[in-house]
Backbone as JSON, one array per atom type, in Angstrom:
{
  "sequence": "TIAPPPTLPAVVAFAGADGKINVWDLDKGDCFFSHVNILNHGPVEPVSNRGSLSGFLDIQFSPDGLLLVATDESGRVTILDALSS",
  "N": [[-33.79, 110.42, 76.47], [-33.11, 107.72, 74.31], [-34.03, 104.45, 73.34], [-33.61, 101.56, 71.48], [-35.2, 98.37, 71.07], [-33.51, 95.15, 71.13], [-34.37, 93.39, 69.1], [-36.34, 94.47, 67.45], [-36.23, 96.61, 65.06], [-37.88, 98.69, 64.19], [-39.09, 99.76, 66.37], [-38.98, 102.02, 69.1], [-38.05, 103.34, 72.27], [-38.69, 106.2, 74.2], [-37.56, 108.21, 76.82], [-37.99, 110.83, 79.12], [-37.05, 114.02, 80.66], [-39.41, 115.01, 81.46], [-40.69, 113.05, 82.83], [-41.94, 111.02, 81.47], [-42.44, 108.0, 79.61], [-42.49, 106.91, 76.34], [-43.34, 104.59, 73.87], [-42.71, 103.88, 70.59], [-43.9, 102.76, 67.41], [-42.14, 103.03, 64.67], [-42.56, 102.45, 61.97], [-45.34, 102.51, 61.67], [-45.88, 104.94, 62.78], [-47.05, 105.31, 65.25], [-47.64, 105.8, 68.72], [-47.6, 103.31, 70.98], [-47.47, 102.69, 73.64], [-47.46, 104.23, 76.83], [-46.08, 105.71, 79.77], [-46.26, 107.32, 82.88], [-44.22, 108.8, 85.28], [-44.95, 109.05, 88.35], [-44.42, 110.04, 91.66], [-45.63, 108.13, 93.87], [-45.37, 105.88, 95.46], [-43.54, 104.14, 98.01], [-40.65, 105.44, 99.88], [-40.4, 108.97, 99.89], [-38.48, 111.77, 99.51], [-38.09, 115.22, 99.7], [-41.08, 114.82, 101.69], [-43.03, 116.42, 100.62], [-42.76, 116.1, 97.91], [-44.25, 113.93, 97.14], [-46.48, 112.55, 94.84], [-45.65, 114.11, 92.76], [-44.07, 114.54, 89.5], [-41.21, 112.67, 88.39], [-38.36, 113.08, 86.6], [-36.97, 111.11, 83.95], [-33.71, 109.67, 83.58], [-32.29, 107.76, 82.14], [-32.82, 105.05, 79.85], [-33.27, 101.66, 78.9], [-33.6, 98.66, 76.99], [-33.74, 95.27, 78.11], [-31.22, 92.77, 77.36], [-32.54, 90.61, 76.08], [-34.8, 91.84, 75.22], [-37.18, 91.72, 76.62], [-37.72, 93.24, 78.88], [-38.11, 96.63, 79.92], [-36.11, 99.05, 81.21], [-35.73, 101.79, 83.34], [-34.14, 104.67, 84.78], [-34.52, 107.23, 87.26], [-34.51, 110.76, 88.26], [-34.9, 110.76, 90.96], [-33.59, 108.66, 91.98], [-34.69, 106.2, 91.6], [-35.6, 103.02, 90.13], [-37.36, 101.92, 87.36], [-39.05, 99.15, 86.17], [-40.39, 97.69, 83.42], [-42.59, 95.34, 81.91], [-42.0, 94.39, 78.77], [-43.46, 92.8, 77.02], [-46.16, 92.72, 77.88], [-46.67, 95.35, 77.78]],
  "CA": [[-33.0, 109.24, 76.19], [-33.74, 106.87, 73.31], [-33.56, 103.06, 73.42], [-34.26, 100.59, 70.6], [-35.06, 96.99, 71.55], [-32.51, 94.43, 70.33], [-34.91, 92.55, 68.03], [-37.36, 95.16, 66.67], [-35.61, 97.86, 64.64], [-38.87, 99.74, 63.94], [-39.64, 100.2, 67.66], [-38.03, 102.78, 69.91], [-38.6, 103.88, 73.51], [-38.19, 107.51, 74.58], [-37.8, 108.58, 78.22], [-37.54, 112.21, 79.2], [-37.03, 114.78, 81.91], [-40.8, 115.3, 81.81], [-41.2, 111.92, 83.59], [-42.77, 110.17, 80.61], [-41.89, 107.03, 78.67], [-43.35, 106.62, 75.2], [-42.78, 103.59, 72.98], [-43.26, 104.14, 69.27], [-43.67, 101.94, 66.23], [-41.75, 104.03, 63.68], [-43.16, 102.12, 60.68], [-46.75, 102.95, 61.68], [-45.99, 106.3, 63.3], [-47.96, 105.26, 66.4], [-47.18, 105.55, 70.09], [-48.47, 102.24, 71.45], [-47.37, 102.54, 75.09], [-47.01, 105.41, 77.57], [-45.98, 105.56, 81.22], [-45.93, 108.57, 83.57], [-43.49, 108.47, 86.5], [-45.44, 109.86, 89.47], [-43.89, 109.55, 92.95], [-46.74, 107.78, 94.76], [-45.08, 104.7, 96.27], [-42.22, 104.08, 98.65], [-40.21, 106.66, 100.56], [-40.21, 110.14, 99.04], [-37.82, 112.86, 100.23], [-38.93, 115.51, 100.85], [-42.44, 114.29, 101.63], [-43.84, 117.31, 99.78], [-42.63, 115.67, 96.51], [-45.18, 112.84, 96.85], [-47.47, 112.9, 93.83], [-45.06, 114.9, 91.67], [-43.36, 113.8, 88.46], [-39.77, 112.55, 88.5], [-37.83, 112.92, 85.25], [-36.12, 109.96, 83.66], [-32.33, 109.96, 83.19], [-31.8, 106.76, 81.19], [-33.75, 103.95, 79.56], [-32.67, 100.59, 78.09], [-34.24, 97.35, 76.96], [-32.87, 94.17, 78.51], [-30.62, 92.14, 76.17], [-33.5, 89.76, 75.38], [-35.91, 92.68, 74.78], [-38.41, 91.45, 77.36], [-37.92, 94.23, 79.92], [-37.69, 98.0, 79.69], [-35.61, 99.51, 82.51], [-35.44, 103.23, 83.33], [-33.75, 105.29, 86.04], [-35.03, 108.6, 87.32], [-33.75, 111.72, 89.04], [-35.15, 110.51, 92.38], [-32.81, 107.49, 92.36], [-35.52, 105.0, 91.47], [-35.52, 102.22, 88.92], [-38.65, 101.44, 86.89], [-38.92, 97.99, 85.29], [-41.67, 97.42, 82.75], [-42.66, 94.14, 81.1], [-42.16, 94.84, 77.39], [-44.44, 91.99, 76.32], [-47.53, 93.11, 78.22], [-46.8, 96.78, 77.51]],
  "C": [[-33.79, 108.35, 75.23], [-33.15, 105.46, 73.42], [-34.32, 102.19, 72.42], [-34.17, 99.19, 71.23], [-34.13, 96.22, 70.62], [-33.07, 93.69, 69.11], [-35.94, 93.24, 67.14], [-36.85, 96.53, 66.22], [-36.6, 99.0, 64.39], [-39.49, 100.29, 65.22], [-38.57, 100.95, 68.42], [-38.75, 103.34, 71.13], [-37.9, 105.21, 73.8], [-38.52, 107.74, 76.05], [-37.23, 109.98, 78.42], [-37.59, 112.81, 80.59], [-38.43, 115.17, 82.35], [-41.45, 114.16, 82.59], [-42.06, 110.97, 82.78], [-41.92, 109.23, 79.78], [-42.93, 106.84, 77.58], [-42.61, 105.62, 74.31], [-43.51, 103.7, 71.65], [-42.94, 103.03, 68.29], [-43.4, 102.93, 65.1], [-42.32, 103.73, 62.3], [-44.59, 102.63, 60.58], [-46.91, 104.4, 62.12], [-46.91, 106.41, 64.5], [-47.21, 105.07, 67.71], [-48.12, 104.5, 70.67], [-48.35, 101.96, 72.94], [-46.85, 103.83, 75.7], [-47.01, 105.1, 79.06], [-45.59, 106.92, 81.8], [-45.37, 108.22, 84.94], [-43.89, 109.42, 87.64], [-44.97, 109.23, 90.78], [-45.03, 109.32, 93.93], [-46.4, 106.68, 95.74], [-43.68, 104.76, 96.86], [-41.85, 105.39, 99.33], [-39.96, 107.78, 99.55], [-39.63, 111.25, 99.91], [-37.65, 114.05, 99.31], [-40.36, 115.01, 100.62], [-43.33, 115.14, 100.72], [-43.73, 116.94, 98.29], [-43.58, 114.53, 96.14], [-46.24, 113.34, 95.87], [-46.92, 113.73, 92.68], [-44.38, 113.99, 90.65], [-41.88, 113.76, 88.76], [-39.23, 112.23, 87.11], [-36.93, 111.7, 85.11], [-34.75, 110.41, 83.19], [-31.84, 109.02, 82.1], [-32.85, 105.69, 81.0], [-33.03, 102.94, 78.67], [-33.61, 99.4, 78.09], [-33.24, 96.33, 77.49], [-32.32, 93.51, 77.25], [-31.58, 91.24, 75.38], [-34.73, 90.54, 74.9], [-37.2, 92.51, 75.55], [-38.73, 92.49, 78.43], [-37.44, 95.6, 79.44], [-37.34, 98.57, 81.05], [-35.22, 100.98, 82.4], [-35.04, 103.69, 84.73], [-34.25, 106.72, 86.03], [-34.2, 109.47, 88.26], [-33.96, 111.59, 90.54], [-34.39, 109.28, 92.86], [-33.58, 106.19, 92.27], [-35.27, 104.3, 90.15], [-36.93, 101.74, 88.6], [-38.39, 100.3, 85.93], [-40.3, 97.67, 84.75], [-41.54, 96.16, 81.9], [-42.95, 94.56, 79.66], [-43.2, 94.03, 76.62], [-45.87, 92.42, 76.62], [-47.75, 94.6, 77.99], [-47.17, 96.97, 76.07]]
}
């Protein structure tokens, strides 16, 4: 899944079935932020999945561009602060 922020046309976030989010500056050709979605916190069913990767299904920036929100195949929502990322 690909998501551009509303105010930065040269930036794009990619989230994939591999459980990774990468945010790229297309003008520079640099990945400046990465996140790996490992199931370490909260309830995990089955318990044997704890510590494994969970693939992302969708990703979007908030309308103001301050948050990056992603959903995964385990039914979880990940919210990242786009300013500190």
